N, C-alpha and C positions, 0 to 999 in steps of 0.2 A: 546163339551161335555157339560153335564149339573152340574154343581158347585151348593151343594144344604147349604152350609157355605163354607165361603173363610176363609185364614187366620187369622185367631184368635190371640190376643195379650199375648198368655202364653210367648214364649221368647222372644219380646220385652218387655215387664213386667218385666222378670228377667233383662234384661241387663239393662232398665231404674234404676231401683232399686240398681243394682251393681254402674251402674255410678254418680246413685246421690250419692253413699256411699266413695267414690274414691274420688269423688269434694269435699267431706266435709273433709277426711282425710285429704286432700292438702290442703285445707283451715287451719285446723288446724295445721299439718306442718308449714305454711308459718309463721304463726300470732308465736309461738315458736321459729324458727329459728329468728325471726325479734329480736325477745324480747331477742336472749343474745349480738345483734350489741350494743355496746356505742354509746350513744346522738339516738339514736332511743327512738321513743316516747311512747313507749312501752318497752321500755330493763327494764331485771330487775336482776338485781344481784345477784347471788346461792353462791353465795364466793365457800366454800369447796364442796356446793352440786352441782357444773354444772356438772359431771358430768351426776351424775340423768338425766338433759333435753337432754343432747346427747343421752343417754339412750332411753330416750321417741320418741328421734325426728327417730330412728335406727325402734324401733315399728313401730310408724306410717308411715314411709319410708314403713313397709315391710308390715305391711298388708292394704296398699294401690295396691303395687305390687298384689296383690292376689285377692284382689276386681277389679282392672281395667285387669287383665285377663284372670278372670271369663266371664265380661264384654262386651271384644274379645268374647269372647267363642258363650256363649249365640247371640251375635248380629253375628257373623258369621253365627250359624243355623238357624235364621231368614234368613235370606238373603237365606239358600241351601235353604230351604221349597216354600220362594217364587218362584224360579229359576223351583222346580220341577212342581210345578203348572200350570207354564204360560208353559211347553214344555207337561206337560197336555192337557189344555186346547185347544192347538194348533193340536192337535196329534192322539185323541182321537174323536169317534162320537158319535151322540146322544144316545146311545143305552147306554154307562157308565154314569157314574156319580161318582163323585170326594164328599168326604165329609174335610173338615182339620181341624188339629186342635182339635183335636175328646177328649174331658175327664171323662171316667169313675168313679164313684162316689167307688172305690171299694181299694183305699189305695197308687197306684200308678200315673205317670204322665200321660201327654196325650199322646197323639198318633198322628202322624203327619201327616197322609193321609190314608185315606180308601177309596178304589174305588170298586164302586158298577155294576157291567156287568153280561151281561147276561151268560157266562162263568167264573164265579167264583166271590167271594170276594177280595179283595186284599188290608194287610195292610202292610204299607211300614212305613219305618225309614229312614227319610232322616240326610245322616252325609258331612257337608261343608269341611273335614278334607282337608291341602295340607301336602307333602311330601310324604315320604313313610311309608306305613302303611303293618304290616304282621296281617295277621289271620291263626292262626292255630287252626282249627277245631272252638271252641269256647272261645279261648285265642289269645285276642286283642292287639295290642301294637304301638306304632311310633317307628320309626328309626332317630334319626341321628347323624350327623358324629362331635361328640368334640374335645376340646387340642389332641396333638398328635392322632389324625385318629384313638381316640378310640370309637367305636361304641355304642352309650347308647340306649337304651331302655325302655320308658314312657312308662308303664301302661293305655288304653284306658277302663278299664272294658269289659264289651262283647256285643258291638251293635249285634253282633247274638241269644243271650238269648233276650236282650232287643222285638226286633224283635218278638221272637216266642214267648214269653208270652204276647203281647200286639194283636198279632194272636190267641191266646189262652182266650182272653180277649171279644174280638170283635165275637168269634165262642160265646159265654158262651151267650154273650148279644141275639143272633140270634135265638140261639136254648132257650129262655125266650117266646120266639113269641110264640104262640097256632099252626099258620099255621104250624109251624118247628118242634112241638115239638116231632114227630113220622119220620120226615126226617133225613138223616144221611147228618151232614154239614163240610164242608170242607171249610177255610176261609186259605190262602194262605199269608205268612210272606217275606216281600221282604226286604233287607237292599238295598237303593241307596246311589250313592257318587258320586255331584252335584259338587264339583273344581274341576276340568278341570287339573290342577295344583298336582292331585290324584297320588301320585305310589302305584298300587298295587301289592301284594305279599299276595298268596291264597293258601291255602294249608288249603286239606279236611274241605271244608264252607260248616254247618250244614242248612245252607240258600240260597238260589237262591244272590249272588251281583251282584248286578249293575251299571253300570253311569248311572245316571241321559238321557244323551241323548239315550238309549238302552231300556228304559223302556215300552215304548209305544207300542213297536214291542213285547217285552218282553209278555205284558200282550193280547195282541191283537193273539200273535200266541196262548197263553197256550190252553193246554184243559185238561182238569174236569170232574170227575164225578158230580160234581154238579150246576148245569144247574138251570137257576133263570127265569122264564118267567118276564113281564113288571112289573106284579101287583105284582110279590114276591121281585124285589128290590124294589116296592115305600113301603111295609111296612118294607123292612128293612133299609133304610135309614128314615124311621120315627122315629122309636127305635132305631135309632143310636140317631140321632137330639137328641129325649125325654132325654139321656143323661147327657147333657150341664147344 
């Protein structure tokens, strides 16, 4: 497989920024906490305002946890993208090309992967979730058992709507190429789960939902009305790379 663009720094940079904020908040937390210890070199006696310091510590801790969880999420996402890229490059032949971490300047975020092949263009959204993930159409949530065996649901947004939107964005890019303005273009959107520990509960999916290990076989066997020559794929790849 030809890799036209390697995995970029989009998720990694977001993770590092959130980790930096977490470290900064915890540093301030430590300094403020030490300031209330008698006989410490930075001890400050606030007297009747001691409760203000305690409240400030709670606020710092709360935001540190929020940013750390965000950091962990972006880090997992980056690891998932690398895993999918490795699977692609070992399983697909040179008639396929891979473009990672595509940014189209239309106000939305990045696109994880685009695969260009003679049997179509595939836009792939990668998720590295673990645990039970529930899909009902375009509604997504994670499920966890809380106290007293109570089943808790956490909203995940809509990864399926996200990948459909991304497929449409790429379709518009291709349709702007002079050679394709008079052609009917279809772009497939695929949602891929990279974590082996995910428990998928799928009902009425609106896009193909796959595990990473099944992705290359799905793409190879996919039949579509949009067939592309090597020259077509070269033009499409060049235009997508111009978007960065």
